[in-house]
Kinemage of the C-alpha trace (Angstrom):
@kinemage 1
@onewidth
@group {chain A} dominant
@subgroup {mainchain}
@vectorlist {calphas} color= white
{ca met a 1} P 15.159 -1.924 103.714
{ca gln a 2} L 18.043 -4.162 102.758
{ca leu a 3} L 18.479 -4.664 99.052
{ca pro a 4} L 18.973 -8.163 97.641
{ca thr a 5} L 22.598 -8.920 96.948
{ca ile a 6} L 24.465 -10.827 94.300
{ca ser a 7} L 26.467 -13.847 95.340
{ca cys a 8} L 30.133 -13.072 94.935
{ca leu a 9} L 32.168 -14.894 92.389
{ca ala a 10} L 28.646 -15.335 91.129
{ca tyr a 11} L 26.055 -18.017 91.850
{ca leu a 12} L 26.018 -21.622 90.823
{ca leu a 13} L 23.334 -23.579 89.122
{ca val a 14} L 23.141 -26.740 91.236
{ca cys a 15} L 22.242 -29.824 89.265
{ca ala a 16} L 22.145 -33.527 90.035
{ca phe a 17} L 25.029 -35.682 88.963
{ca ala a 18} L 26.170 -39.283 89.218
{ca val a 19} L 29.174 -39.326 91.523
{ca asn a 20} L 29.846 -42.982 90.847
{ca thr a 21} L 30.989 -42.134 87.315
{ca ala a 22} L 33.823 -39.954 88.644
{ca arg a 23} L 36.912 -41.148 90.487
{ca val a 24} L 39.753 -39.555 92.387
{ca pro a 25} L 42.753 -39.434 90.027
{ca asp a 26} L 45.858 -41.396 90.973
{ca asn a 27} L 47.890 -38.180 91.062
{ca ala a 28} L 45.500 -36.401 93.460
{ca arg a 29} L 48.269 -35.849 96.015
{ca asp a 30} L 50.503 -34.290 93.354
{ca leu a 31} L 47.626 -32.067 92.219
{ca tyr a 32} L 47.023 -31.033 95.816
{ca glu a 33} L 50.677 -30.162 96.431
{ca gln a 34} L 50.733 -28.149 93.200
{ca phe a 35} L 47.511 -26.424 94.274
{ca lys a 36} L 49.142 -25.369 97.550
{ca arg a 37} L 52.188 -24.022 95.726
{ca asp a 38} L 50.106 -22.169 93.151
{ca tyr a 39} L 47.921 -20.423 95.719
{ca gly a 40} L 50.297 -20.144 98.677
{ca lys a 41} L 48.275 -22.440 100.932
{ca val a 42} L 49.856 -23.470 104.251
{ca tyr a 43} L 48.178 -25.689 106.867
{ca thr a 44} L 49.006 -27.479 110.100
{ca asn a 45} L 49.489 -31.251 109.746
{ca his a 46} L 45.987 -32.023 111.033
{ca asp a 47} L 44.310 -29.386 108.887
{ca asp a 48} L 46.365 -30.414 105.869
{ca glu a 49} L 44.798 -33.881 105.807
{ca lys a 50} L 41.349 -32.377 106.252
{ca arg a 51} L 41.910 -29.984 103.352
{ca phe a 52} L 43.299 -32.771 101.186
{ca ala a 53} L 40.124 -34.780 101.773
{ca ile a 54} L 38.027 -31.753 100.776
{ca phe a 55} L 40.254 -31.202 97.738
{ca lys a 56} L 39.584 -34.773 96.576
{ca glu a 57} L 35.841 -34.314 97.042
{ca asn a 58} L 35.998 -31.190 94.904
{ca leu a 59} L 37.940 -33.089 92.237
{ca leu a 60} L 35.121 -35.634 92.158
{ca arg a 61} L 32.507 -32.895 92.006
{ca ala a 62} L 34.271 -31.108 89.151
{ca gln a 63} L 34.628 -34.365 87.208
{ca ala a 64} L 30.961 -35.180 87.715
{ca tyr a 65} L 29.888 -31.769 86.451
{ca gln a 66} L 32.219 -32.041 83.481
{ca leu a 67} L 30.761 -35.437 82.563
{ca gln a 68} L 27.331 -33.832 82.319
{ca glu a 69} L 28.600 -30.720 80.548
{ca arg a 70} L 27.113 -29.788 77.181
{ca gly a 71} L 29.908 -27.620 75.882
{ca thr a 72} L 29.080 -24.431 77.804
{ca ala a 73} L 31.577 -24.602 80.666
{ca lys a 74} L 34.805 -26.251 81.735
{ca tyr a 75} L 35.654 -27.246 85.294
{ca gly a 76} L 39.014 -27.624 87.021
{ca val a 77} L 41.113 -26.764 90.063
{ca thr a 78} L 40.706 -23.206 91.365
{ca gln a 79} L 41.896 -21.418 94.497
{ca phe a 80} L 38.717 -22.512 96.302
{ca phe a 81} L 39.327 -26.268 96.061
{ca asp a 82} L 40.239 -26.592 99.747
{ca leu a 83} L 36.782 -25.379 100.833
{ca thr a 84} L 33.587 -27.364 101.253
{ca pro a 85} L 30.556 -25.988 99.383
{ca glu a 86} L 29.193 -24.777 102.715
{ca glu a 87} L 32.454 -23.010 103.604
{ca phe a 88} L 32.594 -21.427 100.157
{ca ala a 89} L 29.003 -20.192 100.437
{ca thr a 90} L 29.572 -18.787 103.928
{ca lys a 91} L 32.789 -17.035 102.983
{ca tyr a 92} L 32.003 -15.739 99.516
{ca leu a 93} L 28.285 -15.786 98.814
{ca ser a 94} L 25.561 -13.536 100.094
{ca ser a 95} L 21.792 -13.865 99.881
{ca leu a 96} L 20.251 -14.788 96.534
{ca ile a 97} L 18.869 -12.044 94.369
{ca glu a 98} L 15.380 -11.643 93.028
{ca asp a 99} L 15.110 -10.821 89.354
{ca gln a 100} L 13.382 -7.519 90.064
{ca val a 101} L 14.981 -4.913 87.874
{ca asp a 102} L 13.827 -2.843 84.939
{ca his a 103} L 15.539 -3.878 81.713
{ca val a 104} L 16.113 -1.468 78.825
{ca gln a 105} L 14.777 -2.791 75.514
{ca leu a 106} L 17.538 -2.937 72.916
{ca asn a 107} L 16.438 -1.877 69.452
{ca asp a 108} L 18.047 -0.660 66.221
{ca leu a 109} L 21.356 -2.396 66.885
{ca lys a 110} L 23.664 -3.775 64.239
{ca ala a 111} L 24.228 -7.527 64.459
{ca ala a 112} L 27.252 -8.406 66.558
{ca pro a 113} L 30.375 -9.520 64.693
{ca asp a 114} L 31.494 -13.130 65.059
{ca arg a 115} L 34.222 -12.010 67.408
{ca ile a 116} L 35.120 -8.928 69.399
{ca asp a 117} L 37.633 -8.676 72.226
{ca trp a 118} L 37.717 -5.369 74.034
{ca arg a 119} L 40.964 -6.399 75.723
{ca glu a 120} L 42.664 -6.148 72.336
{ca lys a 121} L 41.222 -2.665 71.910
{ca gly a 122} L 42.685 -1.553 75.246
{ca ala a 123} L 39.410 -1.188 77.136
{ca val a 124} L 39.960 -3.850 79.810
{ca ala a 125} L 42.429 -3.636 82.684
{ca pro a 126} L 44.379 -6.717 83.883
{ca val a 127} L 42.523 -9.290 85.991
{ca glu a 128} L 42.796 -8.714 89.752
{ca asp a 129} L 42.318 -11.022 92.739
{ca gln a 130} L 39.514 -10.075 95.147
{ca gly a 131} L 40.991 -12.333 97.833
{ca ser a 132} L 38.658 -13.576 100.560
{ca cys a 133} L 36.413 -10.493 100.400
{ca gly a 134} L 33.042 -10.980 98.695
{ca ser a 135} L 33.542 -7.882 96.573
{ca cys a 136} L 32.883 -9.278 93.088
{ca trp a 137} L 30.067 -6.754 92.662
{ca ser a 138} L 32.582 -3.900 93.049
{ca phe a 139} L 35.088 -5.455 90.633
{ca ser a 140} L 32.345 -6.023 88.069
{ca val a 141} L 30.949 -2.498 88.180
{ca val a 142} L 34.342 -0.796 88.361
{ca gly a 143} L 35.617 -2.920 85.464
{ca asn a 144} L 32.674 -1.763 83.386
{ca ile a 145} L 33.297 1.873 84.298
{ca glu a 146} L 36.983 1.501 83.421
{ca gly a 147} L 35.945 0.343 79.957
{ca gln a 148} L 33.407 3.111 79.499
{ca trp a 149} L 35.928 5.695 80.706
{ca phe a 150} L 38.424 4.380 78.154
{ca leu a 151} L 35.880 4.753 75.358
{ca lys a 152} L 35.121 8.284 76.522
{ca thr a 153} L 38.700 9.509 77.069
{ca gly a 154} L 41.002 7.077 75.285
{ca gln a 155} L 42.736 6.348 78.601
{ca leu a 156} L 42.589 3.009 80.434
{ca val a 157} L 42.901 3.750 84.140
{ca ser a 158} L 42.641 1.234 86.971
{ca leu a 159} L 39.945 2.598 89.292
{ca ser a 160} L 39.378 1.909 92.982
{ca lys a 161} L 37.357 -1.150 93.981
{ca gln a 162} L 38.144 -0.587 97.655
{ca gln a 163} L 36.417 2.801 97.562
{ca leu a 164} L 33.102 1.047 96.937
{ca val a 165} L 33.765 -1.682 99.508
{ca asp a 166} L 34.348 1.040 102.118
{ca cys a 167} L 32.085 3.904 101.052
{ca asp a 168} L 29.043 2.356 99.332
{ca thr a 169} L 26.270 2.514 101.965
{ca val a 170} L 23.702 0.496 99.989
{ca asp a 171} L 25.694 -2.636 99.191
{ca asn a 172} L 27.296 -4.889 101.787
{ca gly a 173} L 31.048 -4.557 101.455
{ca cys a 174} L 32.753 -7.937 101.671
{ca asn a 175} L 29.363 -9.617 102.103
{ca gly a 176} L 28.124 -8.948 98.589
{ca gly a 177} L 26.420 -6.307 96.528
{ca trp a 178} L 23.952 -5.691 93.719
{ca pro a 179} L 25.374 -3.964 90.607
{ca pro a 180} L 22.176 -2.102 89.628
{ca ser a 181} L 22.354 -0.315 92.989
{ca thr a 182} L 26.132 0.103 92.905
{ca tyr a 183} L 26.026 2.498 89.955
{ca gly a 184} L 23.751 4.760 91.973
{ca glu a 185} L 26.306 4.788 94.763
{ca val a 186} L 29.109 5.644 92.341
{ca lys a 187} L 27.066 8.612 91.199
{ca arg a 188} L 26.230 9.634 94.789
{ca leu a 189} L 29.898 9.485 95.752
{ca gly a 190} L 30.761 11.762 92.846
{ca gly a 191} L 32.783 9.148 90.969
{ca leu a 192} L 35.770 6.885 91.514
{ca gln a 193} L 39.359 7.510 92.494
{ca arg a 194} L 42.314 5.822 90.877
{ca gln a 195} L 43.335 2.454 92.260
{ca gln a 196} L 46.752 3.855 93.160
{ca asp a 197} L 45.127 6.545 95.302
{ca tyr a 198} L 42.732 4.154 97.064
{ca pro a 199} L 44.323 0.688 96.753
{ca tyr a 200} L 42.522 -2.597 97.272
{ca val a 201} L 43.134 -4.392 100.589
{ca gly a 202} L 40.332 -6.964 100.574
{ca val a 203} L 38.715 -6.061 103.895
{ca glu a 204} L 36.003 -3.526 104.669
{ca gln a 205} L 37.368 -0.376 106.307
{ca thr a 206} L 36.231 3.105 107.259
{ca cys a 207} L 35.584 5.196 104.163
{ca arg a 208} L 38.576 7.407 103.406
{ca met a 209} L 37.544 8.783 100.040
{ca asp a 210} L 39.240 11.991 98.936
{ca lys a 211} L 36.851 13.951 96.711
{ca ser a 212} L 39.720 16.019 95.363
{ca lys a 213} L 41.133 12.848 93.791
{ca ile a 214} L 37.942 11.695 92.058
{ca leu a 215} L 38.700 10.885 88.419
{ca ala a 216} L 35.962 8.918 86.651
{ca lys a 217} L 32.371 10.132 86.871
{ca ile a 218} L 29.220 8.568 85.431
{ca asp a 219} L 25.851 9.984 84.415
{ca gly a 220} L 23.769 6.895 85.145
{ca ser a 221} L 23.400 3.227 84.258
{ca ile a 222} L 21.204 0.768 82.394
{ca val a 223} L 20.330 -2.933 82.679
{ca leu a 224} L 20.183 -4.560 79.258
{ca glu a 225} L 17.281 -6.542 77.860
{ca lys a 226} L 17.548 -10.288 78.607
{ca asp a 227} L 18.527 -11.350 75.099
{ca glu a 228} L 22.095 -12.572 74.568
{ca lys a 229} L 22.195 -11.720 70.862
{ca lys a 230} L 21.078 -8.163 71.534
{ca gln a 231} L 23.442 -7.923 74.481
{ca ala a 232} L 26.312 -9.025 72.235
{ca ala a 233} L 25.344 -6.397 69.679
{ca trp a 234} L 25.191 -3.724 72.380
{ca leu a 235} L 28.559 -4.808 73.765
{ca ala a 236} L 30.146 -4.687 70.314
{ca glu a 237} L 28.901 -1.131 69.850
{ca his a 238} L 29.216 0.279 73.367
{ca gly a 239} L 32.010 -1.634 75.094
{ca pro a 240} L 32.447 -3.978 78.074
{ca val a 241} L 29.506 -4.658 80.385
{ca ala a 242} L 29.039 -5.963 83.921
{ca ser a 243} L 27.273 -9.289 84.337
{ca thr a 244} L 26.234 -11.713 87.067
{ca leu a 245} L 26.150 -15.480 86.969
{ca asn a 246} L 25.273 -18.443 89.127
{ca ala a 247} L 27.944 -20.130 91.322
{ca asn a 248} L 26.288 -21.136 94.536
{ca tyr a 249} L 27.869 -24.516 95.186
{ca leu a 250} L 30.624 -25.080 92.667
{ca gln a 251} L 34.027 -23.550 93.149
{ca gly a 252} L 35.504 -25.301 90.132
{ca tyr a 253} L 34.392 -23.682 86.896
{ca phe a 254} L 36.920 -21.578 85.075
{ca arg a 255} L 35.583 -21.168 81.563
{ca leu a 256} L 32.091 -20.264 80.380
{ca tyr a 257} L 30.708 -20.042 76.859
{ca arg a 258} L 27.996 -17.630 75.819
{ca gly a 259} L 24.940 -18.429 73.746
{ca asp a 260} L 22.492 -20.443 75.822
{ca gly a 261} L 22.061 -18.518 79.051
{ca thr a 262} L 24.360 -20.787 81.043
{ca cys a 263} L 24.184 -19.952 84.760
{ca gly a 264} L 21.803 -17.056 84.085
{ca ile a 265} L 24.583 -14.967 82.614
{ca glu a 266} L 22.125 -12.945 80.504
{ca lys a 267} L 19.739 -12.003 83.322
{ca val a 268} L 21.436 -8.950 84.845
{ca val a 269} L 23.821 -7.366 82.336
{ca ser a 270} L 24.438 -3.705 83.094
{ca ser a 271} L 26.575 -0.744 82.161
{ca ala a 272} L 27.380 2.749 83.292
{ca thr a 273} L 26.477 5.595 80.968
{ca ile a 274} L 28.930 8.442 80.429
{ca arg a 275} L 27.992 11.315 78.184
Protein backbone atom coordinates (compact mmCIF):
# COMPACT_ATOMS: atom_id res chain seq x y z
CA MET A 1 0.00 0.00 0.00
CA GLN A 2 1.44 3.33 -1.03
CA LEU A 3 1.35 5.98 1.65
CA PRO A 4 0.07 9.47 0.85
CA THR A 5 2.87 11.90 0.23
CA ILE A 6 3.46 15.54 0.99
CA SER A 7 3.90 17.93 -1.90
CA CYS A 8 7.47 19.13 -1.95
CA LEU A 9 8.25 22.72 -1.27
CA ALA A 10 4.85 22.28 0.29
CA TYR A 11 1.37 22.70 -1.16
CA LEU A 12 -0.41 25.83 -2.22
CA LEU A 13 -3.80 27.07 -1.27
CA VAL A 14 -5.30 28.03 -4.64
CA CYS A 15 -7.65 30.97 -4.46
CA ALA A 16 -9.41 33.12 -7.03
CA PHE A 17 -7.93 36.45 -7.92
CA ALA A 18 -8.58 39.34 -10.29
CA VAL A 19 -5.79 39.31 -12.85
CA ASN A 20 -6.94 42.57 -14.38
CA THR A 21 -5.77 44.45 -11.28
CA ALA A 22 -2.17 43.32 -11.83
CA ARG A 23 0.13 44.41 -14.64
CA VAL A 24 3.50 43.38 -15.97
CA PRO A 25 6.05 45.88 -14.63
CA ASP A 26 7.94 48.03 -17.12
CA ASN A 27 11.24 46.54 -15.93
CA ALA A 28 10.11 42.92 -16.43
CA ARG A 29 12.98 42.23 -18.84
CA ASP A 30 15.50 43.56 -16.31
CA LEU A 31 13.92 41.43 -13.58
CA TYR A 32 14.11 38.40 -15.85
CA GLU A 33 17.78 38.95 -16.69
CA GLN A 34 18.55 39.38 -12.98
CA PHE A 35 16.57 36.21 -12.25
CA LYS A 36 18.72 34.28 -14.73
CA ARG A 37 21.92 35.62 -13.19
CA ASP A 38 20.77 34.91 -9.64
CA TYR A 39 19.82 31.30 -10.35
CA GLY A 40 22.24 30.41 -13.14
CA LYS A 41 19.54 29.91 -15.77
CA VAL A 42 20.68 29.42 -19.38
CA TYR A 43 18.34 28.81 -22.34
CA THR A 44 18.45 28.58 -26.11
CA ASN A 45 17.10 31.66 -27.93
CA HIS A 46 13.74 30.02 -28.63
CA ASP A 47 13.34 28.67 -25.11
CA ASP A 48 14.48 31.97 -23.63
CA GLU A 49 11.48 33.82 -25.07
CA LYS A 50 9.16 31.07 -23.89
CA ARG A 51 10.57 31.25 -20.37
CA PHE A 52 10.36 35.04 -20.37
CA ALA A 53 6.67 34.81 -21.22
CA ILE A 54 6.15 32.35 -18.35
CA PHE A 55 8.17 34.62 -16.05
CA LYS A 56 5.85 37.53 -16.84
CA GLU A 57 2.79 35.39 -16.17
CA ASN A 58 4.24 34.45 -12.79
CA LEU A 59 4.89 38.12 -12.03
CA LEU A 60 1.21 38.80 -12.71
CA ARG A 61 0.17 35.86 -10.56
CA ALA A 62 2.37 36.94 -7.66
CA GLN A 63 1.04 40.51 -7.87
CA ALA A 64 -2.54 39.27 -7.92
CA TYR A 65 -1.99 37.12 -4.84
CA GLN A 66 -0.25 39.97 -3.06
CA LEU A 67 -3.18 42.30 -3.79
CA GLN A 68 -5.48 39.87 -1.99
CA GLU A 69 -3.03 39.20 0.83
CA ARG A 70 -4.13 39.83 4.41
CA GLY A 71 -0.74 40.20 6.02
CA THR A 72 0.13 36.49 6.31
CA ALA A 73 2.45 36.03 3.33
CA LYS A 74 4.60 37.93 0.88
CA TYR A 75 5.13 36.97 -2.75
CA GLY A 76 8.03 37.65 -5.10
CA VAL A 77 10.49 36.18 -7.59
CA THR A 78 11.87 32.75 -6.69
CA GLN A 79 13.95 30.20 -8.57
CA PHE A 80 10.76 28.62 -9.94
CA PHE A 81 9.54 31.68 -11.86
CA ASP A 82 10.44 30.19 -15.25
CA LEU A 83 8.02 27.28 -14.75
CA THR A 84 4.30 27.12 -15.45
CA PRO A 85 2.14 25.95 -12.53
CA GLU A 86 1.72 22.63 -14.33
CA GLU A 87 5.48 22.22 -14.83
CA PHE A 88 6.11 23.12 -11.19
CA ALA A 89 3.53 20.59 -9.99
CA THR A 90 4.91 17.84 -12.23
CA LYS A 91 8.51 18.47 -11.23
CA TYR A 92 8.19 19.20 -7.53
CA LEU A 93 4.83 18.08 -6.17
CA SER A 94 3.56 14.63 -5.44
CA SER A 95 0.06 13.41 -4.62
CA LEU A 96 -1.95 15.33 -2.03
CA ILE A 97 -2.04 14.04 1.50
CA GLU A 98 -5.02 13.07 3.57
CA ASP A 99 -5.12 14.46 7.08
CA GLN A 100 -5.07 10.99 8.62
CA VAL A 101 -2.59 11.05 11.45
CA ASP A 102 -2.84 10.77 15.20
CA HIS A 103 -2.03 14.05 16.93
CA VAL A 104 -0.59 14.22 20.45
CA GLN A 105 -2.60 16.49 22.75
CA LEU A 106 -0.41 19.21 24.20
CA ASN A 107 -1.11 19.97 27.84
CA ASP A 108 0.66 21.62 30.79
CA LEU A 109 2.82 23.85 28.61
CA LYS A 110 4.04 27.29 29.55
CA ALA A 111 2.81 30.06 27.26
CA ALA A 112 5.22 30.75 24.41
CA PRO A 113 7.33 33.90 24.68
CA ASP A 114 6.67 36.72 22.22
CA ARG A 115 9.75 35.72 20.30
CA ILE A 116 12.11 32.78 20.10
CA ASP A 117 14.63 32.04 17.37
CA TRP A 118 16.36 28.70 17.62
CA ARG A 119 18.86 29.82 14.98
CA GLU A 120 20.26 32.27 17.53
CA LYS A 121 20.57 29.44 20.03
CA GLY A 122 22.60 27.36 17.57
CA ALA A 123 20.00 24.67 16.92
CA VAL A 124 19.43 25.27 13.20
CA ALA A 125 21.90 24.51 10.42
CA PRO A 126 22.27 26.82 7.38
CA VAL A 127 19.58 26.68 4.70
CA GLU A 128 20.33 24.25 1.86
CA ASP A 129 19.04 23.99 -1.71
CA GLN A 130 17.16 20.78 -2.58
CA GLY A 131 17.59 21.47 -6.29
CA SER A 132 15.14 19.83 -8.68
CA CYS A 133 14.57 16.80 -6.43
CA GLY A 134 11.26 16.72 -4.56
CA SER A 135 13.00 15.93 -1.29
CA CYS A 136 11.54 18.63 0.97
CA TRP A 137 10.19 15.91 3.27
CA SER A 138 13.77 14.71 3.92
CA PHE A 139 15.10 18.23 4.53
CA SER A 140 12.24 18.95 6.93
CA VAL A 141 12.65 15.80 9.01
CA VAL A 142 16.45 15.90 9.03
CA GLY A 143 16.40 19.59 10.00
CA ASN A 144 14.20 18.72 12.95
CA ILE A 145 16.50 15.88 14.00
CA GLU A 146 19.52 18.18 13.72
CA GLY A 147 17.84 20.54 16.17
CA GLN A 148 16.85 17.78 18.56
CA TRP A 149 20.36 16.30 18.40
CA PHE A 150 21.79 19.73 19.25
CA LEU A 151 19.53 19.99 22.29
CA LYS A 152 20.57 16.51 23.37
CA THR A 153 24.34 16.82 22.80
CA GLY A 154 25.12 20.51 22.47
CA GLN A 155 26.54 19.87 18.99
CA LEU A 156 24.98 21.14 15.75
CA VAL A 157 25.84 18.63 13.04
CA SER A 158 24.63 18.70 9.44
CA LEU A 159 23.04 15.29 8.84
CA SER A 160 22.46 13.45 5.58
CA LYS A 161 19.32 14.21 3.57
CA GLN A 162 20.52 12.05 0.69
CA GLN A 163 20.56 8.98 2.93
CA LEU A 164 16.78 9.20 3.24
CA VAL A 165 16.27 9.95 -0.46
CA ASP A 166 18.22 6.78 -1.29
CA CYS A 167 17.48 4.41 1.60
CA ASP A 168 13.96 5.22 2.85
CA THR A 169 11.76 2.46 1.37
CA VAL A 170 8.42 3.95 2.48
CA ASP A 171 8.67 7.46 1.05
CA ASN A 172 9.21 8.25 -2.62
CA GLY A 173 12.66 9.76 -2.99
CA CYS A 174 12.61 12.74 -5.33
CA ASN A 175 8.87 12.28 -5.83
CA GLY A 176 7.85 13.29 -2.33
CA GLY A 177 7.44 11.88 1.13
CA TRP A 178 5.36 12.01 4.29
CA PRO A 179 7.21 13.15 7.45
CA PRO A 180 5.18 11.05 9.93
CA SER A 181 6.39 7.95 8.09
CA THR A 182 9.92 9.27 7.56
CA TYR A 183 10.74 9.20 11.27
CA GLY A 184 9.92 5.50 11.30
CA GLU A 185 12.37 4.96 8.48
CA VAL A 186 15.08 6.89 10.31
CA LYS A 187 14.58 4.58 13.26
CA ARG A 188 14.55 1.47 11.04
CA LEU A 189 17.79 2.55 9.37
CA GLY A 190 19.42 2.95 12.77
CA GLY A 191 19.86 6.71 12.49
CA LEU A 192 21.49 9.25 10.20
CA GLN A 193 25.01 9.74 8.95
CA ARG A 194 26.73 13.09 8.74
CA GLN A 195 26.16 15.12 5.60
CA GLN A 196 29.89 15.03 4.86
CA ASP A 197 29.84 11.23 4.88
CA TYR A 198 26.74 10.93 2.69
CA PRO A 199 26.51 14.23 0.76
CA TYR A 200 23.43 15.52 -1.01
CA VAL A 201 23.35 15.16 -4.81
CA GLY A 202 19.69 15.83 -5.56
CA VAL A 203 18.90 12.63 -7.45
CA GLU A 204 17.73 9.26 -6.15
CA GLN A 205 20.50 6.66 -6.13
CA THR A 206 21.18 3.18 -4.82
CA CYS A 207 21.37 3.18 -1.03
CA ARG A 208 24.99 3.29 0.11
CA MET A 209 24.50 3.79 3.83
CA ASP A 210 27.41 2.85 6.06
CA LYS A 211 26.07 1.73 9.44
CA SER A 212 29.47 2.22 11.02
CA LYS A 213 29.14 5.95 10.32
CA ILE A 214 25.68 6.43 11.83
CA LEU A 215 25.73 9.39 14.22
CA ALA A 216 22.28 10.65 15.22
CA LYS A 217 19.69 8.17 16.46
CA ILE A 218 16.08 8.79 17.50
CA ASP A 219 13.70 6.96 19.81
CA GLY A 220 10.47 7.87 18.03
CA SER A 221 8.38 10.83 16.89
CA ILE A 222 5.18 12.72 17.60
CA VAL A 223 2.71 14.82 15.59
CA LEU A 224 1.60 17.86 17.57
CA GLU A 225 -1.98 18.86 18.30
CA LYS A 226 -3.43 21.20 15.64
CA ASP A 227 -3.29 24.36 17.74
CA GLU A 228 -0.75 27.01 16.76
CA LYS A 229 -0.51 28.55 20.23
CA LYS A 230 0.20 25.18 21.80
CA GLN A 231 2.60 24.32 19.00
CA ALA A 232 4.47 27.57 19.63
CA ALA A 233 4.67 26.76 23.33
CA TRP A 234 5.95 23.26 22.57
CA LEU A 235 8.52 24.64 20.13
CA ALA A 236 9.75 27.18 22.67
CA GLU A 237 10.27 24.40 25.21
CA HIS A 238 11.43 21.53 23.00
CA GLY A 239 13.13 23.07 19.97
CA PRO A 240 12.62 23.22 16.19
CA VAL A 241 9.86 21.17 14.57
CA ALA A 242 9.08 19.89 11.08
CA SER A 243 6.00 21.28 9.36
CA THR A 244 4.14 21.02 6.06
CA LEU A 245 2.31 23.71 4.17
CA ASN A 246 0.30 24.22 1.02
CA ALA A 247 2.02 25.28 -2.25
CA ASN A 248 0.30 23.48 -5.06
CA TYR A 249 0.17 26.17 -7.73
CA LEU A 250 2.18 29.15 -6.56
CA GLN A 251 5.93 29.20 -6.88
CA GLY A 252 6.22 32.78 -5.66
CA TYR A 253 5.77 33.00 -1.90
CA PHE A 254 8.86 33.59 0.16
CA ARG A 255 7.64 34.74 3.54
CA LEU A 256 4.90 33.32 5.75
CA TYR A 257 3.55 34.59 9.05
CA ARG A 258 2.20 32.34 11.77
CA GLY A 259 -1.01 32.82 13.71
CA ASP A 260 -3.97 32.05 11.48
CA GLY A 261 -3.24 28.67 9.94
CA THR A 262 -2.13 30.10 6.61
CA CYS A 263 -1.65 27.32 4.04
CA GLY A 264 -2.46 24.66 6.64
CA ILE A 265 0.87 25.17 8.35
CA GLU A 266 -0.50 23.91 11.69
CA LYS A 267 -1.98 20.65 10.39
CA VAL A 268 1.03 18.32 10.39
CA VAL A 269 3.71 19.62 12.77
CA SER A 270 6.00 16.84 13.95
CA SER A 271 9.21 16.16 15.82
CA ALA A 272 11.61 13.37 16.57
CA THR A 273 11.98 12.30 20.18
CA ILE A 274 15.44 11.60 21.60
CA ARG A 275 15.79 10.45 25.16
